[in-house]
N, C-alpha and C positions, 0 to 999 in steps of 0.2 A: 364600223367602229362607231359607235354611241358619241354624241355631243359631249364636249367637257370629258370626256375618259381620258382623253390626250391632250398635248399642243404641241403647237410646232411655231419654232421662232425663226424671221429672216433676221439674222442678227445685222443691224447698220444698215439695212436697205428696206425697200418696198415689199407690199405685199406679193407672194407669188405663187403658183403651184409647180410642183417638180415631184415626178414619180408618183402622180397619184395624190401628194399632199399638200393639203392648205399650209404655207408658213404666212403667218403673222407678220405684218409689218412692225420694226422697231423703231422708234423717235431718232430720225439720224441727227437730232439737235443735241443729244445727250451730252453733259458737260462734265467738268473737273469733280464736282462731288455732289451727282444727282442722281433721283430715285425717281422711275417712271411706272406706272401702273397702266399695264395695257387696257386698253377700250373694252374691249371683254371679259376683264378682271381675271382671267385663267392665271396670270402669270405678272412678275412684276422684274425689273431691272434695276441695280445700282451701280453706280461706278464712281472710283475715289483714285484721284491723284492727278498731279501737273507731271508732262514731260521737261525734264531738267534741260538745260541748254537751248531749248527750242522756243523759237519765236511763235510758230502757227502749232497752235493747241488742236491739232485734229484727231477727232477720237474714231476715226473712220476711213479705212484704208481700200481703195480701189484698186484693182486689178489693173496691169498695164496691158495685159496680154489674156488671151482664153484659157480657162483650166482645163487640163486634161482628165483622164481615167476619169471621166464622169459623163452619164447622160445628159447632166443639166447643168452646164458650164454657168448659167446667167446665178445659178445659187451662190457661187463663187465670186462674181464679178465685185459684191463689197464684203468687207470682214468688219465686225467691231473690235476696236483694239483699245487697249488700258495701260498708264502707265505705272499702276500697281496693284488694285483690285478689283475685278469685275464679277458680280454675282448677278445669276438669275434665280427667280424664287418662284416654283409651282404655288398657286395659291388655291385654297379649298379642293384638294385632291381627297378623293376615298382611298382611305386607307390599304396598304396593300403591296407587292410588289410589282416593280415598273420595270422598264427597259430606257434607259438613257442612251441616245445617238447623239454624239458630239461630232458636226462636219466640221474639217479645217481644210485649209490650203494656205502656201506661202507664197504670196504674189509681193514682198516688196525688194527681195534680193533676188540677183543676179544666180544663173544656175552656175555651179561650180566647174563646168566646162568651158565657161568665157574664158577663165583664168585672170578676171580682174580682180581688183581692190572691194566690187560691191558684191562678189561673189561669197567674201568672206564673213558674210553677216551671219549671225546665230540667233534664233530666238529661242530661249529657254524659261520655261515658268513650270508653275505645279498646277494642278487639278485635283479639286477636293470634291465629294459629293457627301450631303448629309454630315457632314464638319470631317470626313474620314479621307487623308490624303490617297488618292486611288493611283497617281501618276506624279513623281517626283522628277523634276529636271527635263520635262516634256518638250521633244524638240519637234515642230511639226515638217518640216525641210528633210530631217533625220528619218522620221517615222515614215514619210511619203516616197523615200527616196530621191528626192530632189525637189524644186521649188515649182510652182505653178501645176502642183499635182493635186487632186483631191483626194482626201483620206477621211474616213469615217470610224472613230472610236465609241466600242459600245459597252454599256455599262449597266450592271443590275444596281439596282437602288431599293430600299424598304421605305414606303410613307409610314408613318406610325400617328403623327400627329397633324394630318391632313397639308404638310407641309413639303417641299422638296426643297433643295438649295443646291444650285452647281455654283461652285466657287473657282474664278480660275487667279492666281496671285503669281506674281514677280516677286521672287528672292534674291533679287540682285546680279542676276547669273547672266551669261550672254553679252552679244556685243552691245554698244549703246551709240555708234558713230556711224552706222552703217545702215542705209546708204544716204543718211543725213544726221547731225548732230542731235542727241538726244532721242533717239530711235531705239525703242524696247519696249517690253512687256507683252503680255497675253493677247491674243488674237483669235476669233472664232468667227464662222461663216453662218452655221446654222445650228439650230437644238431640235432634234424631236423627241419626245417622250411619250411613250405608249404604255398603258397598264397590261399585266401577264396575268389578267384574271378577268371573269366577265364581269362588267358594272353592274354594279345594283340600280337597278332602275329609279327607286324611292331617291336615290342619292341623286342622279342625273335630274331627277325633277325637280329634289330641291334647290340644286345650285342652277339651273339653267331653264327654268319655268319661262320665263320672258322669251328666251332665244328660242324653246321649242314650241309656243305660240305662233309664233313668227313664221318658224318653217311649215307647222301643221296647218294654218290659215293658207298660205301658199299652197299645200297639196290638195286644196278642195279645187284646183281648177283642172284635176287630172280625171280620167275616165271612170264612170259611175263605180267599177268594184274599187279602186282607189279611193274613192271620194267615201264612201260607206266606212272604209278601214280608218282613213282617217278623222272623220267625225267618231268613230267610237273612240279612236286615241286623243282625239281632244277633250273627250269627257272624260278620260282617265287622267289625262293630265292635270286638268283644271280639279277633278274633283280629289287626286292626292295631292295637289297643291294647297288646295284650301284644309284639307286636313292636317297636311303638314303644317301650315302656316298658324291653325289653331294649337295645333300640338307644342310649338315651338315658342309662340308667342311670347308667353309666360317666361320660359326659358331662356332665350337668346334677348330677352329685354333687360336680362340682368348686366351689372357693369362691366362684368369678366366672361366674356363668352369661352365654355369649356369646349376643348378637342371631342371630336366626334369619330365612332368606331359603327361598322356595320356589323347587323345583327349575324350576319354571316360568318363575318370576322370573328367574333364573340363566341360562336357556336364552335368553329372549328378549335379555338382555343382550350376550350372547356370539355372537349371530345362529346360535343353534342350533350352539355349540360349532365354528364356522366354521375350517377350515384356515388362511384369511387372519389369523384373529385369535390364532392359537397363536403365543404368546411365545417358547415353549421346553419342555422336559419333561427331569426330574429321575427320580431314583429313586422318590418319591413318585408320580408322574405328571404330565400336561401342564398349562401353566398358558395361559389365555385372557386375553386384554384384553377388556373388558366396559363397558357403557355404563349403570348403574341409570338408574329411571326419573325420578329426581330430578336425574339429569345429572351423577352424579360419576363418575368413571374409576375401573374398578376391575381388578385383577387376580385370575381365579378360578381357583385350583388343585384340580385334579379326581381324586379318590384313584380309580388305574386298577385295583388288583387289592383282592380281598376277604379277603385274608389276613390272621392273626391279629397278625403285625408291622405291616403297614399300617393295622389298624385302631387298635394300641396307638400308632404316631406320629401319627395324626390325632388321637388325644385328648389326647396328649401337648402338642402344639403348640397345640391350643385353650386347654387349661389353662395354660398357662407364659405366652405371649404375652399373654391377657387379662387375667393381673395384673401386669402390667409394661407403664411406658409411658416413652419416653425418645427424645429426637430423634432419635438414631441405631438405632431400632429401629423395624422396619416396622411400621405400623398394621394391626391385623387388624378389620375390620368386621365381621365374623359368618361363619355356615357355613350348610351345607345337611343336614340327615340326613332323607332322604326315600326310602322303599325300600331299595335298595342304593346308592345314591347317596351319597357322602359330598364336599363339596366344602368349600373354604376362602375367603373373599372379604378381599381386602386392598387396603388402595391403592396405586392404579398410577402407579410411578415410571419418569417417560419416557425416561429412558437406561438401563434395565436393568441387567443385572449388572457388576460390574468386570471379570469375565473378558472379556466381549462389549467392554465399554470398551477393555480392553487389546489384545485382540489380534483383533477382530472388526470395530467401527465404527471404519472409517478417519477418517469425517467428524468425530469427536468427538477434540481434542487435548488428550492429559494430561501437561501439563507437571510438570517437577521439583517445583514447590512447590504444585501442585494432588496431586500422588500423595502427598506428603508429609501435607497437610492430612487426605486420606483415611484414611490409615492414622493419624492421631493421633485423628481422630472417631470410627474404627472402636473404638481401644483405648478411647475414653472409653465407647463403649456396652458392650463387655465391662467394664471396671472398674464400672461399674452394676448390671451383672449379678451380678458376684462380689463386689462389697463395699457398694453401695448401697439395693438396691431391697430392699422387704418381704421377697420369698422370693429367697434366692440361689441363682443357676443357673450351670451350668456348662454352655454351649453343646454342645461335643463336635464340631461340624461346622462350622469355621469356614474357608471357602475363598473363592475369589474368586468363585464363583458364586452363593453366600450373602450377597453383600455389593451391595445394589443401590444406584443412583445418581438422586436425585432432579433437577430440572431445574436446580439450584444445583452440582449434583455434590457433593451432601451423603451422604456414605453409612450407609445404613438395615441393620443386619442383619437376616437373614431366616430361615427354615426351621429351627424349633425342635423338631422331630420325634423328634430324638436326645437333647433336652436332658435334664438330672437335675438334682434339687433337692439343696441338702446342709443339713448343719446350720451356721448361721454361728457356733456356736462354734469351728468347728474353723479353728488356723492355716493349713493346707495342704491339699490334697485330691488324690488322684488316682483316675481311673477306667480300665477297659478300653478298650481301643482301638475307637473305632466310626465310621461316616463313612466318607468318604472317605481311601484309604491314600495 
């Protein structure tokens, strides 16, 4: 598997390799209200809560005896525990479907066969992935068939905004005084996340160029055939990295970094930019209807020219619309920068543009009260841009084709490629003529 396409965490323990997988170490000193980003910057962990009625606030559980039903018992020697909320975040992931493997073992309670009071302990918590509950009232020992037994739970997850969240949450259930006072909350031994697709090489380069350089330089020490291959690969990596840096420097230098999609993902979403999915075409380029892997309907705007003006408008639109949010402004989901491809991904609005509603769509009836409400809501969006948003913005290309209508005929202003920012201390402003005459 290519680097950075996946990540693995040894929760609450040191770095180790098990079953051919390298598990990265997790900071064992994680405290009651902590957030820590891994050295590799592939993932992060956050913990919240204090164990009530407990003098020693310990957030790592050490197994008293070897865990069974696993070829890698060392992987379960320690577990991360939390009294309330424990979250793991996958960072900078390529969008697409993933498999999330969560590894557990209950090592704090005695086995039921001992028939002691310590065998009555029960740990019960909920598991969420991407904000959706996938296991409610999860009991490790019950699922594994006893204590000191390894169990792995596998789940499918879809990454849509380059971020994965795994959340373990204690909802107040289970025992609280076994084996000692104030003992409860979620526990996990390790995490392994792998993509269910072939990672995009340009994505890998963009996010792991430094790591790749080191690996490739080390590879020069192998036999001649491999050396030649390594040198070629080094050239490709540096070339792609430099090209990527040039392309992203202006865009990602903006205050709000947008979400990114791969070209393959958007091509699949639009059925290879099928003419049947084409919604229209403006000065920027064609717009296609698409459906992302998570089911969201989107409108994909494709830059058709490599001109400097087109590139500038592309960056302007991302920087502008990412910085403002209003019910009467179209929502930008993200963008794609890959090779010569420049694409913007917006929310899809069923009733398309106002000019089509007025002059093209005969099935859509706009009575005068509806037209008045559209005008008023559009004015609210402009007033927000001019007076209320953190950044004061002049759109400079307001026209019926740049006003989109949702299913309830609520208007949303779009196409910020010609927009300009202005000083909020000015009482009025004028700009040169731009956009449609």
